[in-house]
C-alpha positions, 0 to 999 in steps of 0.5 A: 500500500502507498500513501497518497493525498486526495486530489479533492479533500487533500486528506492523507490515505493509503491505497493502490499506487495509482489511486487519486481519491480517498473514496468514491464521493471525493472522486465524484465531487472533484469531477463535478466541480471540474465539469461545472467550470466548463458548463458555466462558460458554455451556459453563459455563452448560450444565454448570450447568443439567445439574448442577442437573437432576441434583441435582433428579433425585436428590432426586426419586428419593430422596423422590418427590413428598413435601413437603420442607423447603427446607433440602434445596435449600440443602444441595445448592447448587442454582443458581437462576440456571441453570434451564430455565424457569418454569411459568405459575404461577411454579414453577421448571423443571429439565429434566423436573422442576418444583419446586413451593412449596406453603409458603414453607419447603417444596417438592415436585418433580413430574416432567413427563410 
């Protein structure tokens, strides 16, 4: 038997040479904590993408495909770091909505059908 320090609770225990945890509960707790960090980032990103989509949808429902000043996007705090993707010509996609930039200071929204 070898002496080890548990990766989760730091308790001293004896066990096989390759044992990392003092008991199954510590192993589960350690792995759950590790997964929680990964899941938190994933959930925050998904929430931000949904929030962005909802903002773009509301602008579209109010104004349709009209050409609008970019200040509207700025006022809504749309996060361009969390998008669904880009079209072939570089327009930004949020769910089923595409933000087109006909001029630098203006934009329009098109719904993908």
